[in-house]
MIFI-694267 format. One record per residue (C-alpha): residue number from 1; x, y, z. Coordinates in nm, 2 decimals, always signed. Example, Ala and Ser with C-alpha at 12.3 -4.5 7.8 and 13.67 -1.06 7.14 Angstrom:
   seq       c1       c2       c3
     1    +1.23    -0.45    +0.78
     2    +1.37    -0.11    +0.71
***
This chain:
   seq       c1       c2       c3
     1    -0.69    +0.90    +6.33
     2    -0.88    +1.15    +6.12
     3    -0.69    +1.38    +5.88
     4    -0.78    +1.67    +5.68
     5    -0.63    +1.78    +5.35
     6    -0.69    +2.14    +5.23
     7    -0.54    +2.42    +5.04
     8    -0.29    +2.64    +5.23
     9    -0.29    +3.01    +5.22
    10    +0.00    +3.04    +4.98
    11    -0.16    +2.78    +4.73
    12    +0.03    +2.48    +4.86
    13    -0.15    +2.18    +5.00
    14    -0.14    +2.11    +5.39
    15    -0.21    +1.77    +5.57
    16    -0.36    +1.84    +5.90
    17    -0.38    +1.58    +6.18
    18    -0.69    +1.63    +6.40
    19    -0.70    +1.32    +6.63
    20    -0.36    +1.19    +6.76
    21    -0.27    +0.90    +6.99
    22    -0.40    +0.98    +7.33
    23    -0.08    +0.84    +7.51
    24    +0.18    +1.01    +7.34
    25    -0.01    +1.30    +7.16
    26    +0.10    +1.16    +6.83
    27    +0.01    +0.88    +6.61
    28    +0.30    +0.64    +6.56
    29    +0.29    +0.36    +6.30
    30    +0.53    +0.10    +6.16
    31    +0.54    +0.11    +5.77
    32    +0.69    -0.13    +5.53
    33    +0.96    +0.02    +5.31
    34    +0.73    -0.03    +5.01
    35    +0.46    +0.17    +5.14
    36    +0.34    +0.43    +4.89
    37    +0.49    +0.76    +4.97
    38    +0.54    +1.12    +4.84
    39    +0.85    +1.31    +4.97
    40    +0.86    +1.28    +5.35
    41    +0.49    +1.16    +5.36
    42    +0.37    +0.80    +5.36
    43    +0.02    +0.70    +5.32
    44    -0.16    +0.40    +5.50
    45    -0.52    +0.31    +5.38
    46    -0.75    +0.38    +5.67
    47    -0.49    +0.55    +5.87
    48    -0.38    +0.86    +5.66
    49    -0.06    +1.03    +5.59
    50    +0.25    +1.02    +5.81
    51    +0.57    +1.19    +5.82
    52    +0.88    +1.25    +6.05
    53    +1.08    +0.93    +6.07
    54    +1.12    +0.79    +6.42
    55    +1.32    +0.47    +6.38
    56    +1.45    +0.27    +6.10
    57    +1.50    -0.11    +6.05
    58    +1.59    -0.33    +5.76
    59    +1.24    -0.41    +5.69
    60    +1.03    -0.12    +5.82
    61    +1.04    +0.23    +5.92
    62    +0.85    +0.42    +6.19
    63    +0.66    +0.73    +6.12
    64    +0.44    +0.97    +6.33
    65    +0.18    +1.21    +6.20
    66    +0.24    +1.57    +6.17
    67    -0.02    +1.83    +6.28
    68    +0.07    +2.02    +5.98
    69    +0.26    +1.89    +5.68
    70    +0.28    +2.10    +5.36
    71    +0.31    +1.97    +5.00
    72    +0.52    +2.25    +4.83
    73    +0.37    +2.42    +4.52
    74    +0.60    +2.25    +4.26
    75    +0.49    +1.89    +4.39
    76    +0.12    +1.97    +4.43
    77    +0.01    +1.82    +4.09
    78    +0.21    +1.52    +4.12
    79    +0.08    +1.46    +4.47
    80    -0.28    +1.51    +4.35
    81    -0.23    +1.28    +4.05
    82    -0.08    +1.01    +4.27
    83    -0.32    +1.01    +4.56
    84    -0.64    +1.10    +4.37
    85    -0.82    +0.78    +4.50
    86    -0.69    +0.84    +4.86
    87    -0.77    +1.20    +4.88
    88    -1.13    +1.11    +4.82
    89    -1.14    +0.86    +5.10
    90    -1.42    +0.98    +5.34
    91    -1.27    +0.79    +5.63
    92    -0.97    +1.05    +5.65
    93    -1.20    +1.34    +5.71
    94    -1.43    +1.49    +6.00
    95    -1.73    +1.29    +6.01
    96    -2.01    +1.45    +5.82
    97    -1.76    +1.68    +5.62
    98    -1.76    +1.64    +5.25
    99    -1.42    +1.60    +5.07
   100    -1.32    +1.94    +4.94
   101    -1.43    +1.96    +4.58
   102    -1.13    +2.17    +4.48
   103    -0.92    +1.88    +4.53
   104    -1.09    +1.68    +4.26
   105    -0.95    +1.72    +3.91
   106    -1.18    +1.95    +3.71
   107    -1.37    +1.84    +3.39
   108    -1.39    +2.08    +3.12
   109    -1.76    +2.05    +3.03
   110    -1.77    +2.33    +2.77
   111    -1.58    +2.59    +2.58
   112    -1.74    +2.92    +2.51
   113    -1.57    +3.06    +2.20
   114    -1.61    +3.39    +2.04
   115    -1.44    +3.55    +1.74
   116    -1.48    +3.93    +1.78
   117    -1.26    +4.07    +1.50
   118    -1.08    +3.96    +1.21
   119    -0.76    +4.11    +1.06
   120    -0.60    +3.95    +0.75
   121    -0.61    +3.58    +0.83
   122    -0.63    +3.60    +1.21
   123    -0.91    +3.61    +1.45
   124    -0.95    +3.77    +1.79
   125    -1.07    +3.48    +2.01
   126    -1.23    +3.50    +2.34
   127    -1.20    +3.16    +2.53
   128    -1.40    +3.07    +2.84
   129    -1.38    +2.72    +2.99
   130    -1.69    +2.58    +3.17
   131    -1.63    +2.35    +3.46
   132    -1.98    +2.23    +3.57
   133    -2.15    +2.55    +3.71
   134    -1.82    +2.75    +3.72
   135    -1.66    +2.92    +3.43
   136    -1.31    +3.06    +3.40
   137    -1.15    +3.28    +3.13
   138    -0.83    +3.20    +2.96
   139    -0.67    +3.51    +3.14
   140    -0.66    +3.32    +3.47
   141    -0.49    +3.02    +3.32
   142    -0.23    +3.25    +3.15
   143    -0.19    +3.45    +3.48
   144    -0.12    +3.13    +3.68
   145    +0.11    +2.99    +3.41
   146    +0.32    +3.32    +3.40
   147    +0.37    +3.27    +3.78
   148    +0.50    +2.92    +3.73
   149    +0.20    +2.74    +3.88
   150    +0.13    +2.39    +3.75
   151    -0.24    +2.39    +3.83
   152    -0.52    +2.64    +3.90
   153    -0.77    +2.58    +4.18
   154    -1.13    +2.65    +4.12
   155    -1.46    +2.59    +4.31
   156    -1.52    +2.30    +4.06
   157    -1.19    +2.13    +4.10
   158    -0.82    +2.19    +3.99
   159    -0.71    +2.25    +3.63
   160    -0.39    +2.07    +3.54
   161    -0.17    +2.33    +3.34
   162    +0.06    +2.04    +3.24
   163    -0.23    +1.87    +3.07
   164    -0.11    +1.86    +2.70
   165    -0.45    +2.04    +2.61
   166    -0.28    +2.34    +2.76
   167    +0.07    +2.32    +2.64
   168    -0.03    +2.60    +2.39
   169    -0.03    +2.85    +2.67
   170    +0.35    +2.84    +2.69
   171    +0.38    +2.98    +2.34
   172    +0.12    +3.28    +2.37
   173    +0.31    +3.61    +2.30
   174    +0.22    +3.94    +2.47
   175    +0.16    +4.10    +2.14
   176    -0.11    +3.83    +2.06
   177    -0.30    +3.93    +2.39
   178    -0.58    +4.20    +2.41
   179    -0.67    +4.25    +2.78
   180    -1.00    +4.39    +2.86
   181    -1.05    +4.39    +3.24
   182    -1.10    +4.04    +3.37
   183    -1.08    +3.90    +3.02
   184    -0.81    +3.83    +2.77
   185    -0.86    +3.78    +2.40
   186    -0.61    +3.63    +2.17
   187    -0.52    +3.67    +1.80
   188    -0.49    +3.34    +1.63
   189    -0.49    +3.22    +1.29
   190    -0.72    +2.94    +1.18
   191    -0.46    +2.67    +1.19
   192    -0.35    +2.75    +1.55
   193    -0.71    +2.79    +1.65
   194    -0.77    +2.43    +1.50
   195    -0.47    +2.30    +1.73
   196    -0.61    +2.47    +2.04
   197    -0.95    +2.34    +2.01
   198    -0.90    +2.00    +1.84
   199    -0.74    +1.88    +2.16
   200    -1.09    +1.88    +2.32
   201    -1.40    +1.71    +2.22
   202    -1.54    +1.94    +1.94
   203    -1.90    +1.86    +2.08
   204    -1.84    +2.09    +2.39
   205    -1.73    +2.39    +2.18
   206    -2.00    +2.66    +2.17
   207    -1.96    +2.90    +1.88
   208    -2.16    +3.09    +1.62
   209    -2.02    +2.94    +1.30
   210    -2.26    +3.15    +1.08
   211    -2.04    +3.46    +1.15
   212    -1.72    +3.32    +1.04
   213    -1.78    +3.04    +0.79
   214    -1.41    +2.99    +0.74
   215    -1.41    +2.84    +1.10
   216    -1.65    +2.56    +1.02
   217    -1.36    +2.32    +1.05
   218    -1.40    +2.37    +1.42
   219    -1.74    +2.22    +1.40
   220    -1.78    +1.84    +1.42
   221    -1.96    +1.72    +1.11
   222    -1.94    +1.46    +0.82
   223    -2.11    +1.37    +0.52
   224    -2.43    +1.21    +0.61
   225    -2.49    +0.85    +0.51
   226    -2.80    +0.94    +0.31
   227    -2.58    +1.19    +0.12
   228    -2.32    +0.93    +0.05
   229    -2.59    +0.70    -0.10
   230    -2.65    +0.96    -0.36
   231    -2.29    +0.93    -0.48
   232    -2.32    +0.68    -0.76
   233    -1.95    +0.69    -0.86
   234    -1.84    +0.53    -0.53
   235    -2.03    +0.21    -0.58
   236    -1.73    +0.00    -0.65
   237    -1.56    +0.11    -0.33
   238    -1.54    -0.11    -0.03
   239    -1.70    +0.00    +0.29
   240    -1.39    +0.13    +0.45
   241    -1.30    +0.31    +0.14
   242    -1.64    +0.48    +0.14
   243    -1.57    +0.58    +0.49
   244    -1.23    +0.74    +0.37
   245    -1.40    +0.92    +0.09
   246    -1.65    +1.07    +0.34
   247    -1.35    +1.18    +0.55
   248    -1.19    +1.33    +0.26
   249    -1.49    +1.51    +0.14
   250    -1.53    +1.66    +0.49
   251    -1.18    +1.80    +0.48
   252    -1.24    +1.95    +0.13
   253    -1.57    +2.10    +0.21
   254    -1.40    +2.29    +0.51
   255    -1.10    +2.38    +0.31
   256    -0.85    +2.20    +0.55
   257    -0.60    +1.96    +0.47
   258    -0.51    +1.60    +0.59
   259    -0.31    +1.28    +0.52
   260    -0.47    +0.96    +0.41
   261    -0.22    +0.71    +0.56
   262    -0.39    +0.38    +0.50
   263    -0.15    +0.07    +0.49
   264    -0.02    -0.02    +0.15
   265    -0.28    -0.19    -0.06
   266    -0.59    -0.06    +0.10
   267    -0.66    +0.17    -0.21
   268    -0.57    +0.53    -0.12
   269    -0.56    +0.62    -0.48
   270    -0.93    +0.50    -0.54
   271    -1.05    +0.69    -0.24
   272    -0.90    +1.03    -0.34
   273    -1.00    +0.97    -0.70
   274    -1.37    +0.93    -0.58
   275    -1.31    +1.28    -0.40
   276    -1.18    +1.43    -0.73
   277    -1.48    +1.30    -0.93
   278    -1.70    +1.45    -0.67
   279    -1.53    +1.78    -0.69
   280    -1.53    +1.81    -1.06
   281    -1.88    +1.71    -1.08
   282    -2.00    +1.98    -0.84
   283    -1.75    +2.25    -0.97
   284    -1.70    +2.21    -1.34
   285    -1.42    +2.48    -1.34
   286    -1.23    +2.32    -1.05
   287    -0.86    +2.28    -1.11
   288    -0.69    +2.00    -0.93
   289    -0.31    +1.90    -0.91
   290    -0.18    +1.57    -0.85
   291    +0.20    +1.56    -0.78
   292    +0.34    +1.20    -0.76
   293    +0.66    +1.02    -0.81
   294    +0.76    +0.98    -1.18
   295    +0.73    +0.60    -1.17
   296    +0.34    +0.62    -1.10
   297    +0.24    +0.91    -1.33
   298    +0.10    +0.66    -1.59
   299    -0.07    +0.47    -1.31
   300    -0.28    +0.78    -1.21
   301    -0.38    +0.82    -1.57
   302    -0.49    +0.47    -1.64
   303    -0.70    +0.45    -1.32
   304    -0.88    +0.76    -1.41
   305    -0.95    +0.62    -1.76
   306    -1.07    +0.30    -1.61
   307    -1.29    +0.42    -1.33
   308    -1.38    +0.78    -1.40
   309    -1.34    +0.83    -1.77
   310    -1.57    +1.14    -1.76
   311    -1.29    +1.33    -1.57
   312    -1.05    +1.51    -1.81
   313    -0.70    +1.43    -1.71
   314    -0.37    +1.54    -1.87
   315    +0.00    +1.46    -1.78
   316    +0.24    +1.74    -1.76
   317    +0.55    +1.53    -1.79
   318    +0.87    +1.45    -1.99
   319    +1.10    +1.69    -2.18
   320    +0.82    +1.74    -2.44
   321    +0.58    +1.89    -2.20
   322    +0.41    +2.22    -2.31
   323    +0.18    +2.45    -2.11
   324    -0.08    +2.52    -2.39
   325    -0.46    +2.58    -2.39
   326    -0.55    +2.21    -2.41
   327    -0.34    +2.16    -2.09
   328    -0.49    +2.45    -1.91
   329    -0.84    +2.34    -1.97
   330    -0.81    +1.99    -1.82
   331    -0.97    +1.94    -1.48
   332    -0.70    +1.73    -1.34
   333    -0.33    +1.79    -1.40
   334    -0.09    +1.50    -1.31
   335    +0.28    +1.58    -1.28
   336    +0.59    +1.48    -1.08
   337    +0.77    +1.63    -0.78
   338    +1.07    +1.69    -1.01
   339    +0.87    +1.89    -1.26
   340    +0.71    +2.10    -0.99
   341    +1.06    +2.18    -0.86
   342    +1.18    +2.27    -1.21
   343    +0.87    +2.46    -1.32
   344    +0.77    +2.62    -0.99
   345    +0.74    +2.97    -1.15
   346    +0.46    +2.83    -1.36
   347    +0.28    +2.63    -1.08
   348    +0.29    +2.92    -0.82
   349    +0.10    +3.15    -1.06
   350    -0.20    +2.89    -1.04
   351    -0.47    +2.85    -0.80
   352    -0.58    +2.49    -0.74
   353    -0.90    +2.38    -0.56
   354    -0.75    +2.07    -0.45
   355    -0.38    +1.96    -0.43
   356    -0.30    +1.59    -0.40
   357    +0.06    +1.47    -0.30
   358    +0.10    +1.11    -0.35
   359    +0.38    +0.95    -0.14
   360    +0.40    +1.28    +0.05
   361    +0.69    +1.14    +0.26
   362    +0.91    +1.23    -0.02
   363    +0.87    +1.60    +0.08
   364    +0.96    +1.54    +0.45
   365    +1.29    +1.72    +0.43
   366    +1.24    +2.10    +0.47
   367    +1.60    +2.17    +0.32
   368    +1.53    +2.01    -0.03
   369    +1.44    +2.22    -0.33
   370    +1.13    +2.00    -0.38
   371    +0.99    +2.11    -0.02
   372    +1.07    +2.47    -0.10
   373    +0.88    +2.46    -0.42
   374    +0.58    +2.28    -0.29
   375    +0.55    +2.54    +0.00
   376    +0.50    +2.80    -0.27
   377    +0.19    +2.63    -0.42
   378    -0.16    +2.75    -0.34
   379    -0.47    +2.52    -0.30
   380    -0.80    +2.53    -0.11
   381    -0.71    +2.20    +0.04
   382    -0.42    +1.95    +0.03
   383    -0.44    +1.58    +0.07
   384    -0.14    +1.37    +0.13
   385    -0.12    +1.01    +0.05
   386    +0.13    +0.79    +0.25
   387    +0.15    +0.45    +0.40
   388    +0.46    +0.56    +0.59
   389    +0.43    +0.93    +0.69
   390    +0.69    +0.89    +0.97
   391    +1.00    +0.69    +0.85
   392    +1.28    +0.81    +1.07
   393    +1.17    +1.08    +1.33
   394    +0.88    +1.29    +1.45
   395    +1.04    +1.61    +1.27
   396    +0.93    +1.44    +0.94
   397    +0.57    +1.44    +1.05
   398    +0.61    +1.80    +1.16
   399    +0.76    +1.92    +0.84
   400    +0.47    +1.75    +0.64
   401    +0.22    +1.92    +0.85
   402    +0.41    +2.25    +0.81
   403    +0.36    +2.21    +0.44
   404    -0.01    +2.11    +0.42
   405    -0.14    +2.30    +0.76
   406    +0.11    +2.57    +0.82
   407    +0.08    +2.72    +1.16
   408    -0.10    +2.42    +1.30
   409    +0.19    +2.23    +1.46
   410    +0.37    +2.37    +1.76
   411    +0.67    +2.60    +1.67
   412    +1.01    +2.46    +1.66
   413    +1.09    +2.52    +2.01
   414    +0.78    +2.37    +2.17
   415    +0.78    +2.08    +1.94
   416    +1.13    +2.00    +2.02
   417    +1.08    +2.03    +2.41
   418    +0.73    +1.86    +2.43
   419    +0.75    +1.59    +2.15
   420    +1.06    +1.54    +1.95
   421    +1.30    +1.52    +2.24
   422    +1.08    +1.28    +2.42
   423    +0.98    +1.05    +2.14
   424    +1.28    +1.03    +1.91
   425    +1.51    +0.90    +2.18
   426    +1.26    +0.70    +2.40
   427    +0.91    +0.62    +2.45
   428    +0.70    +0.90    +2.65
   429    +0.33    +0.82    +2.70
   430    +0.25    +1.19    +2.75
   431    +0.44    +1.32    +2.45
   432    +0.29    +1.04    +2.25
   433    -0.06    +1.11    +2.35
   434    +0.00    +1.49    +2.28
   435    +0.12    +1.40    +1.93
   436    -0.18    +1.17    +1.87
   437    -0.42    +1.43    +1.98
   438    -0.26    +1.68    +1.74
   439    -0.27    +1.45    +1.43
   440    -0.60    +1.26    +1.50
   441    -0.83    +1.49    +1.32
   442    -0.62    +1.53    +1.00
   443    -0.48    +1.18    +0.96
   444    -0.68    +0.88    +0.87
   445    -0.49    +0.55    +0.89
   446    -0.64    +0.19    +0.86
   447    -0.45    -0.12    +0.84
   448    -0.56    -0.45    +0.67
   449    -0.60    -0.64    +0.98
   450    -0.87    -0.38    +1.10
   451    -1.08    -0.34    +0.78
   452    -1.04    -0.66    +0.59
   453    -1.23    -0.90    +0.81
   454    -1.38    -1.12    +0.52
   455    -1.19    -1.34    +0.27
   456    -0.89    -1.13    +0.17
   457    -0.92    -0.94    -0.15
   458    -0.67    -0.95    -0.43
   459    -0.60    -0.62    -0.59
   460    -0.42    -0.61    -0.92
   461    -0.25    -0.30    -1.05
   462    -0.04    -0.25    -1.37
   463    +0.22    +0.01    -1.29
   464    +0.38    +0.18    -1.58
   465    +0.71    +0.33    -1.62
   466    +0.95    +0.51    -1.88
   467    +1.29    +0.40    -1.99
   468    +1.57    +0.64    -1.90
   469    +1.76    +0.79    -2.18
   470    +2.06    +0.55    -2.19
   471    +1.80    +0.25    -2.16
   472    +1.61    +0.38    -2.45
   473    +1.92    +0.41    -2.68
   474    +2.01    +0.05    -2.59
   475    +1.65    -0.06    -2.67
   476    +1.66    +0.12    -3.00
   477    +1.99    -0.01    -3.10
   478    +1.89    -0.37    -3.05
   479    +1.57    -0.32    -3.23
   480    +1.71    -0.16    -3.56
   481    +1.80    -0.36    -3.86
   482    +1.63    -0.67    -3.73
   483    +1.57    -0.91    -4.03
   484    +1.26    -1.06    -3.89
   485    +1.09    -0.74    -3.86
   486    +1.15    -0.67    -4.24
   487    +1.02    -1.03    -4.31
   488    +0.71    -0.94    -4.12
   489    +0.66    -0.60    -4.30
   490    +0.71    -0.73    -4.64
   491    +0.48    -1.04    -4.59
   492    +0.74    -1.31    -4.63
   493    +0.54    -1.65    -4.63
   494    +0.76    -1.81    -4.37
   495    +0.87    -1.64    -4.06
   496    +1.13    -1.76    -3.79
   497    +0.94    -1.76    -3.46
   498    +1.26    -1.86    -3.29
   499    +1.42    -1.55    -3.43
   500    +1.12    -1.34    -3.31
   501    +1.15    -1.50    -2.96
   502    +1.52    -1.42    -2.95
   503    +1.46    -1.04    -3.04
   504    +1.16    -1.02    -2.80
   505    +1.35    -1.18    -2.52
   506    +1.65    -0.94    -2.57
   507    +1.40    -0.63    -2.57
   508    +1.22    -0.76    -2.27
   509    +1.56    -0.78    -2.07
   510    +1.65    -0.44    -2.17
   511    +1.31    -0.31    -2.05
   512    +1.39    -0.49    -1.71
   513    +1.74    -0.36    -1.69
   514    +2.01    -0.32    -1.95
   515    +2.24    -0.49    -1.69
   516    +2.05    -0.81    -1.71
   517    +2.19    -0.88    -2.05
   518    +2.46    -1.14    -2.03
   519    +2.73    -0.92    -2.19
   520    +2.64    -0.63    -1.95
   521    +2.57    -0.82    -1.62
   522    +2.93    -0.76    -1.48
   523    +2.87    -0.38    -1.49
   524    +2.50    -0.37    -1.41
   525    +2.55    -0.13    -1.11
   526    +2.66    +0.14    -1.37
   527    +2.35    +0.11    -1.58
   528    +2.02    +0.26    -1.51
   529    +1.65    +0.14    -1.57
   530    +1.32    +0.31    -1.52
   531    +1.15    -0.01    -1.42
   532    +1.44    -0.08    -1.17
   533    +1.37    +0.25    -1.01
   534    +1.00    +0.17    -0.98
   535    +1.07    -0.17    -0.83
   536    +1.30    -0.02    -0.56
   537    +1.03    +0.23    -0.47
   538    +0.76    -0.04    -0.44
   539    +1.00    -0.25    -0.22
   540    +1.08    +0.04    +0.01
   541    +0.71    +0.13    +0.05
   542    +0.62    -0.25    +0.12
   543    +0.92    -0.31    +0.36
   544    +0.86    +0.03    +0.53
   545    +0.50    -0.10    +0.61
   546    +0.63    -0.42    +0.75
   547    +0.49    -0.63    +0.47
   548    +0.65    -0.93    +0.33
   549    +0.71    -0.94    -0.06
   550    +0.74    -1.19    -0.34
   551    +0.90    -1.08    -0.66
   552    +0.87    -1.30    -0.98
   553    +1.09    -1.28    -1.28
   554    +1.16    -1.51    -1.57
   555    +1.52    -1.39    -1.59
   556    +1.79    -1.53    -1.36
   557    +2.02    -1.22    -1.41
   558    +1.73    -1.00    -1.30
   559    +1.69    -1.20    -0.98
   560    +2.07    -1.18    -0.93
   561    +2.04    -0.79    -0.95
   562    +1.74    -0.79    -0.70
   563    +1.97    -1.02    -0.48
   564    +2.25    -0.76    -0.47
   565    +2.02    -0.48    -0.40
   566    +1.86    -0.66    -0.08
   567    +2.23    -0.74    +0.04
   568    +2.32    -0.37    +0.01
   569    +2.01    -0.31    +0.23
   570    +2.10    -0.58    +0.46
   571    +1.73    -0.72    +0.42
   572    +1.66    -1.07    +0.46
   573    +1.56    -1.27    +0.16
   574    +1.52    -1.62    +0.00
   575    +1.56    -1.73    -0.35
   576    +1.39    -2.01    -0.55
   577    +1.48    -2.10    -0.90
   578    +1.48    -2.42    -1.11
   579    +1.83    -2.49    -0.97
   580    +1.74    -2.45    -0.61
   581    +1.80    -2.76    -0.38
   582    +1.61    -2.83    -0.07
   583    +1.31    -2.62    -0.18
   584    +1.12    -2.70    +0.14
   585    +1.38    -2.53    +0.36
   586    +1.37    -2.22    +0.14
   587    +1.00    -2.20    +0.16
   588    +0.99    -2.27    +0.53
   589    +1.23    -1.99    +0.61
   590    +1.03    -1.74    +0.43
   591    +0.71    -1.85    +0.58
   592    +0.82    -1.88    +0.94
   593    +1.14    -1.64    +0.97
   594    +1.02    -1.28    +1.06
   595    +1.35    -1.15    +0.93
   596    +1.32    -1.30    +0.59
   597    +1.12    -1.02    +0.42
   598    +1.16    -1.08    +0.04
   599    +1.11    -1.40    -0.17
   600    +1.28    -1.40    -0.51
   601    +1.13    -1.65    -0.74
   602    +1.16    -1.74    -1.11
   603    +0.81    -1.77    -1.27
   604    +0.85    -2.12    -1.37
   605    +0.98    -2.24    -1.04
   606    +0.72    -2.06    -0.82
   607    +0.42    -2.12    -1.05
   608    +0.27    -2.42    -0.86
   609    +0.31    -2.64    -0.56
   610    +0.42    -2.38    -0.31
   611    +0.26    -2.17    -0.04
   612    +0.37    -1.82    +0.01
   613    +0.09    -1.68    +0.22
   614    +0.34    -1.50    +0.46
   615    +0.36    -1.23    +0.19
   616    +0.09    -0.99    +0.12
   617    +0.26    -0.80    -0.18
   618    +0.34    -0.96    -0.51
   619    +0.56    -0.79    -0.78
   620    +0.57    -0.94    -1.12
   621    +0.89    -0.77    -1.24
   622    +0.84    -0.88    -1.60
   623    +0.52    -0.99    -1.78
   624    +0.49    -1.34    -1.89
   625    +0.32    -1.42    -2.23
   626    +0.07    -1.63    -2.06
   627    -0.15    -1.44    -1.82
   628    -0.29    -1.76    -1.66
   629    +0.08    -1.85    -1.57
   630    +0.11    -1.50    -1.39
   631    -0.23    -1.58    -1.21
   632    -0.10    -1.92    -1.11
   633    +0.20    -1.76    -0.95
   634    +0.01    -1.50    -0.77
   635    -0.21    -1.77    -0.64
   636    +0.08    -1.90    -0.42
   637    +0.02    -1.58    -0.21
   638    -0.36    -1.53    -0.25
   639    -0.50    -1.85    -0.13
   640    -0.66    -2.03    +0.16
   641    -0.47    -1.94    +0.46
   642    -0.38    -1.59    +0.35
   643    -0.49    -1.34    +0.63
   644    -0.42    -1.01    +0.47
   645    -0.52    -0.83    +0.15
   646    -0.31    -0.91    -0.13
   647    -0.16    -0.63    -0.35
   648    -0.04    -0.74    -0.69
   649    +0.19    -0.50    -0.91
   650    +0.26    -0.59    -1.27
   651    +0.54    -0.37    -1.40
   652    +0.52    -0.25    -1.77
   653    +0.75    -0.02    -1.97
   654    +0.57    +0.22    -2.18
   655    +0.64    +0.26    -2.56
   656    +0.80    -0.09    -2.56
   657    +0.70    -0.44    -2.66
   658    +0.58    -0.49    -2.30
   659    +0.31    -0.23    -2.33
   660    +0.19    -0.35    -2.66
   661    +0.19    -0.73    -2.53
   662    +0.00    -0.62    -2.23
   663    -0.26    -0.42    -2.44
   664    -0.31    -0.72    -2.69
   665    -0.35    -0.99    -2.43
   666    -0.59    -0.77    -2.21
   667    -0.83    -0.71    -2.51
   668    -0.82    -1.07    -2.64
   669    -0.96    -1.28    -2.35
   670    -1.02    -1.56    -2.59
   671    -0.64    -1.57    -2.68
   672    -0.56    -1.55    -2.30
   673    -0.76    -1.86    -2.25
   674    -0.60    -2.06    -2.53
   675    -0.26    -1.98    -2.40
   676    -0.31    -2.17    -2.08
   677    -0.04    -2.42    -2.03
   678    +0.10    -2.34    -2.37
   679    +0.48    -2.31    -2.45
   680    +0.64    -1.98    -2.57
   681    +0.67    -2.09    -2.93
   682    +0.29    -2.20    -2.95
   683    +0.20    -1.88    -2.77
   684    +0.38    -1.66    -3.03
   685    +0.21    -1.85    -3.33
   686    -0.13    -1.76    -3.19
   687    -0.04    -1.39    -3.24
   688    -0.15    -1.28    -3.60
   689    +0.11    -1.13    -3.82
   690    -0.03    -0.78    -3.78
   691    -0.02    -0.83    -3.39
   692    +0.34    -0.93    -3.41
   693    +0.42    -0.61    -3.61
   694    +0.23    -0.41    -3.34
   695    +0.44    -0.57    -3.06
   696    +0.76    -0.50    -3.26
   697    +0.67    -0.13    -3.35
   698    +0.86    +0.13    -3.18
   699    +0.61    +0.43    -3.23
***
């Protein structure tokens, strides 16, 4: 029973029987119904392929071998993939005859690339694929594709045209082709060339990069470790953050764009700040634009001041913003998405060396004015920051790439057919592999479980925000005409600290949310707060990353507002206050129930004696007078048993008592130590008269 599989005259495959049963002239075999098959053919290890059904029973079917059975063209690729091992079984072929190499899948061992001309931003590429000792021009692939063939047979094996590395052939237009004899050259822009060649191992691409330096991005390279060691400004970064910096530097050096998509809490801001410092150090006249949500504008400013004070940074923000000579001369300009939208005529007149889009997923919708404004900006390289670049569908990722790398992703038709339609409704391994191949060179994502193998780090951040106009008015009204302020100003010998406490407590609640005041609580949904907006964004990011969150506040009404918000989102939560009964049940639910995502806790109730290690994000909604009390509460999350890096956010309203209290405590370490375990009245007495005036000042 020896069979031979060979390519037919019309390109199909033929199974030919060469030794048949001596008695009947044909080989007959009983096959179980589960026997692997393909169309009318069935395969039996050691026997070969059989066809033509003879008899059927409940448990088996009888087949005889055909002297000539043809696999139709449309089924050839599927057949070869399904029986790749069986086809190479030497027992099924004439003794001494080797298996036809054309039936083995070809391996692309090299790509000979040439760029013969350049017109505007497009290059005329010549593409020759090397398969061992055999080479084939892209022209042959295009011709077979045009005929509707799914594969191309070569002396070195068959090329699968349905391989996602060749999907791009479908979108080649005739006007992009220049045919010269047996070779075809293709006009492509750099972004499209990146897509075509990044699907292959860049090490196999042969190209003279010196002729067209702009195509260096096709060349596999990165900053060397010895070059990194000469960057003194990154000494504070963790090892994975240094790798992120190297990756960002590689993108920038090649004038290409990408997305740093590390999980929340891994320090995306620190990595891109290191890149910015390097850029301005090497190019003193560099201009860099950072676009971010309004709620984190001051966070960017403060982080630069803390880690890179030599970098000149300005905020272009608020209704009082002015584009003057001072602003123009700054190296780094930080603004919000809303300002870019409103002032796009100004921004599109500027050229930037680097453009950073923080929380780039905010620009995922092509129909928004923000997206349209961003698409008009000009920069040598774009860097997007996001822990959740895909929130709802693959189209969001395409929109983001169309913004930062226009022309790289497949066009709308190809993307819909090959990726979106297959992934957004169901799981498709082929489409998923294609999408991953596309984005892998330009998206860097690490998660905490991969990079934090030592004792989890606690990263604390102070996030600052502004009051909205109505909130500011409420704050000013409650501050004005306060007798205790006048007593402090005039130097009255005795000061009522209880009256000061009442005033500060009221102003702090307004900073939180005007609706948290008792007289406003019933209508809190109608009132607005800058800090409330910031908190909702932090919650959205954390929950979108699959992280559990603990929110501390010293005000029960604020916890109630948070509770109503989580109910509206249908998000599972638990609440712990001084009045909570069965604390152990509440804690157990948060620790063990995967659906319980948020733990709302009053600072006093959650300060000690509880374990909240299921969370990895802590939000201190309002600041306590005693920094040690805050640290004690944070310690409920960042403690033995914690497996993840802990991110701590402390929210502070600028131009308010919150900002001034924070500044005074931060610069007076001695005072912070003395406040340990002190009650509020005692704590206030430890502030000098001048400091109390500073806290209560408006300007």
